[in-house]
N, C-alpha and C positions, 0 to 999 in steps of 0.2 A: 735744022728746022725745029727739032724737039727743044733745043736750047733756047731758040727764039720764042717758042711758045711758053716756055717756063718763065723767061724774062718778062714776057708780056703779062703773064698771070701775076707775077710778083709785083710788077709795076701797078697793075690794076688794084691789087690788094692794098698796096701802099697808098694809092690815091684815095681809096675808100676809107682807110684808117685815118688818113690825114684830114679828109672831109669831116669825118665823125668828130675828130679832136677839135677842129675849128668850130663845128656846130655847137659842141658842148661849151667851148670857151666863149662863144658869142651868145649864149643864152641870156635872154630870150630873143629869138629872131623871127617870131611869128606870134599872133594873138594867143593869149592864155585864156582858156575857158574855165569859168567857175560855175559848177553845177549847184544850184540851190534846190533843195528837195521840197520846197514849199511854194505856194502861190506868190506872185508879185504883190508887194505891199505889206506883207507880214513882217514880223520882227526880225526873222532870219534874213529875209530878202533886203530889208532896210539896212541891216548890219553889213551885208555883203556889198551893196551898192555904195554905201558910205565909205567902206574901207578900200574899195577898188582903186580910186585915183591915187591913194597914198601908197598902195602896193606898187602901182606903176611908177610913182615918183622914186621909190627906193630901189627898184630893179634897174631903172635907168634905161639907156639904149633905146629909147622910144617904145618902151614896153606898153602893150595894150592888154587890158583885162576885160573880158566880155562875160556878162552874166547870162546864164541859161537856166530858166526855171523848169524843173522836172518834178512837179508835185505828185503826191500820192503815197498811201500807206504810211502816214505819219513821218514822211521823210525817207522811208526805207528805199523807195525806188531810186531816188536821186543818189543816195550814198552808195547803193549797190553798183550803180553805173560808174561811180568814181573808183570803187575798189577794183573793178575789172577793166579800167581804161589803161592805155599804154603808159608805162612809167617813164615819161620823157619830160615831165615838168610842164606840159601844155594842157593838162586837165587837172584841175583842183576841184574841191567841193566844200561846201559848208558842212559843219559837223556839230550836232546838238547833243548835249549831255543833260540828263541821263537818257534821253529818248533813244539815241542810236544804239546804246548798249542794251536797253530794255527790249528793243526789237529783236535782238539775237537770242532772247530768252523766252518771250511770249509767243513766238512764231518762228517759222523756218526762215533763216537768213543766209545769204550767200556771201557773208563777210564775217570777220571776227576782229578782235583787237589788233592782231598782227597784220591785218590787210592794208594798213595805211602807213604813210609817212606823216607824222604829226608836226604840222608847221606852226600853228599858233592858235591858242584860244584867245578870243578878243573881248568877249562880253561875259560878265557874271551878273545876271539879273536876279538879285536875291529874293527869296521868299519873304512874304510878310503874313502875319496872322491878323485877320480883320474880323470884326464881329458886327452884327446887325445892331442898329440903334435900339431896335425893339427887344433885343435879347437881355439887356441889363448888364451884360458882361463887358463893361467898359474899361477894365484894367486886366492885365495879365494875372494878377493875384486872384481876382474874382473868377477868371476862367479856370485857372488851375484848381481852385477850391471846389468848384462845381464839377469839374471833370473827375476829380478824385472821389467826391462824395457820391456821384451818380454816374458810374461807368456806362458809356453808350448813350447817355441822354443828350449829349450835345451833337447836333447834326452839322456836318462839315461839307460845304460846297467846294468843288475843285474842278479843274478843266478836264482831267482824264485820269485813268489809272496807269501806273507804270511811268509816270512823269515826275518832274522835280517836286511838284506840290504834293504828290502822293508819298514820295520818299521823305519829304519834310514831316508829314503827318506820322509816318512810321517812326521816325526819330523822336518826335514829340511823345508818342505813346510809350516808347521805350523809356524815355527820360522820366515820365510821370507814372509809369506802371499802371496805366489805365487805358480805356478804350473810348474811341469816338465812333459815331455812325457816319460813314462816308456817303455822300450824295454826289455821284459823278455827273458832269455835264459834258457837252460836246465842244466846249471851248470855254475860255476864261470870261468872255462877255456874258453868256447866259448864267454862269455861276455868280458873277458879280450882280447881275440883275436880280437873281434869287435872294442875294444878301440884302440888296437895297429894298426889296419888298418884304423882308422879314420872313421869307419862306424857309431859310436855313439860318441857324444861329451864328455860325462861324464859317470863315472861308480861308483857304490858303491860296494866295495868288502871288504874282511878282510885283515888285515895287513899281515898275513902269505901268502896270495895269490898274493901279489904284491912285496914281498921282493926282488925277483930276476929280477924284471922288472922296477925298479925305474928309470933307465937311459932312458927308452923308454916311460915313462909316466910322467905326472905332478901329483905328490902326494901333495894335497892341505892341508891335515891335518888329525889328528887322533882323533877318537871319544872317548877319555879317559879323566879322571880327571887330570892325570899326564902323562908325556911323556912315551912312550913305551920303554922298555929296548931293544927291537929289532930294534928300529929306534929312538935313543935318539936325533937325529938332527932334527926330524920332529916335528913341533909345534902341540899342540892340538888345537881343534877348540875353546876351552874356552880361550886359550891364545890370540886368534884372535877376541875375543868378541862375539863368537857364542856358546850358551849353548847347544852343541850337544854331548851327550854321548850315545853310543850304541855299541852292539857287539853280537857275537855268544857265548853263554854260553854252556859248556859241562861238565857234571858231572855224578853222580851215584845215583841211587834210589834203593829201595827194595819195595816189597809189603807192604801195610799198615798193621799195627798190629804185628810188629816183637816182639818176646820175649824181655823183658827188658835187659837181659844179652847180647844177640846178638846185640841189638841196641847200647848198651853202648860201647861194644868192637869195633863195626864198626865205631861209631862216633869218638871214641878216635883215631882210626887208620887214618881216614881221616883228623882229626884236626892236626895231627902231620906232614902231608905232607908239609905244608907251611914253615916249619922250617928245612926241611931236605935238606942240600946242594946237596947231590947226586941226589935227586929227581928233585930239581930245575935245576941242570945241565942237567939231562936226558931230561927234558921238553924243555929246551932251545935248545938242540941239535936237537929236532924234531920240532922246531918253534912253540911251544905251549905256549902262554903267560899264566902264572899261576895266578889264583885268586881263593883262596879257601874260599868258603862260606858254612857253615855247618848247619844242623838241621833246627830249626825254621826259621832262617834267610834265608836259601835256599828256604824253603817253601814259605815264605813271598814274596821273589823275584819272585818266580813262579807265585804266585797269581797276583802280580802287572803286570807281563808280559801278563798273561791271560786277565786281564782287559783291557790292552792297545790293545791287539789283537782284543778283542771283540768290542771295540770302533771303531777300524779301519774298521772291517768287516761291522758294522752297517752303516757306512757312505760311505765307498768305498770298497765294497766286491771285492776280488781279483780273484774269479772264474767266 
């Protein structure tokens, strides 16, 4: 009887292990949920919904990707849910830089750099420096001259503190060894409105946020290594002798500790996005500049941005 019970137990264990192996090999065999930490219709949500059918395409096997919006606390609620989800490949989440790392510094956070499996950054929406028509600062040289001659005199509108636009300004101040006066707003739209009305002299926004307003603002440059496909006539700051590269990164992560098979299939899917002409066209149609960075490179980029944010916080905390 004892031998029979042992055989039964071993058989049951073998069945469980076999089922687990089959389940891993058949990944995905149920819908994959992507948690977006922002409202529907925003830039991150549009990116996720645009990418979803292409992730399904490359995962194959009838894969289904479902978007779930969990807004709040500048994306922190959603990304925290991802960090604490089961590491089975069926919960992914959007991931914004530098915002997600800044949230680990300016408030209590239940996640850190090592809380995630880094799948792929998809978007790099570069910063631009724009000035009001009323400011008279219609070239980068004029802006630099005024900033150096009168530290703190130039007012700068931006969407928030601790975000990509704020870090772009910190880099700019360090490059020029001068100061600007920050005027933070609750979003890019009111910051842009203040610029259009001449209430602030300068703004740091993303290129997607000024594309429709170029005739009403002075766009002085783009913070990229190479010219943007969305504005090929606009020079980079590097072309103008200023080593300023910065932007808003948007991508996808999963909880740390994914099974090898799920991780490999997801990594392969994200890696193929950059060469898919239909995906690139869909992203261009939604004004999302594509920059695919996957796996360890994505994690290294996240750590670098975390270290930058920490350094800024220690010298000039934004709360």
